[in-house]
N, C-alpha and C positions, 0 to 999 in steps of 0.2 A: 463580506464573505461569511463572517461569523454568524450573522443573522440567518442567512440561507442555510448554513450547516445546522443551526439549532432547529429550524423547521424540519429539515430533512431527517435529522435524528429522531425527533418526536414522532414523525410519520412512520419511520422504520421500526422504532420501539413498539409502537401500537400494533404493528402487524408481525412482530417477531422477525423482522427483516434483516437487512444487511447494515451493520454498523462497523465502521472502520475504527478500531481501537487505537492502533498506532500504524504509521506508515513512514518509511524512510527511503530516501533516494540518494544514490551516490556510489562511492567506492567503499566496499566493506573489506576490511583486512582481518582474516581469521587464521592466517598462517603465523604460527609462533615466531618463526625466524624473521618475520617482517613486522613484528609488533611495534618497533620504533617508528614505523611510518604513521603519519597522522591519518586518522580515519576522516574521510571527507564525505559526510552525509548531511542531508537536510531533512527536517521534519516536514512531511507533506500530508499529515493526517487530515487537516482541514480542507485543503484543495481537493484531495481524493474523495472525501465524503461528499463534497459538492457535486461530484460526477456520478454519484449513485442515483439511479432512476429505477423505480419499481423493483427494489431489492436486488438490483443487478449492477455490476460495474464492468464495462467492456472498454478495453483499451486496444488500439490498433498497433500494427507492426511499424511503429515510428518511435523516434527518441522521445522519452517522457519529458525531456527538458522543455519541449514546446507546449506542454499542457499549462492551462491557467494556474497560476500560483506556484509553478515549478521554475527552477533555473538550474543551470549546470554547475554543480559545486566543484567539479574537477575536470575542466576542459581537456579533451584529448585522451582521457583515461576511460577504461571500461567501467560502466556503471550498472547498477541493479536497482530494482524496486523491491523492497521487503514490506509486506503487508500482514498485519495481525488484525483479523476481523472476527466479528461475531455474527452468526447466522442461525436463526431458530434457537438462540440461547447457547449455542455451542461455539467454542473458540476454533478458529482456523488460522493457518499461516501459510504464506506462499512467498517465494523469492523468484523474481522474474528478471531476465536480462533486459537491458535498456530497449533494444529494438524488437523485443518479443511481444506478440499479442498476448493479452491477458483477459480472461473472463472469470469473474467470481460472482457468486459462490460456486465452489466445486467440492464434492464429497472427498476427493483426494487431498484436499488441503486441511482436512479435519485434524485437529490435535487430539491424540488419544490420551485422555486424562484418567483412564481406568487403571489404577495401580501405578 
């Protein structure tokens, strides 16, 4: 998988395309009162980059746990996919529910770094 990712990243860099900087899948705890709960997420940066075709990533309305290179880090709990990606040299970020369809890149995911 690493070799495939290296080739895909080289191709995407050459065209200023879609590069997955970081991607995590699982249960994110951001509520201060539940901080003692163990965060149950896995790094899915490499498997997600493998799914990039022609500077696009399209995921269907199905659990992401079934994708190649993914597994369910917290069975029976609500999960999300968080992706930090670069497109045309600009950082973007999106958080998507487990069974939600996802299409990237999107202008609405852009991170405003001005000021």
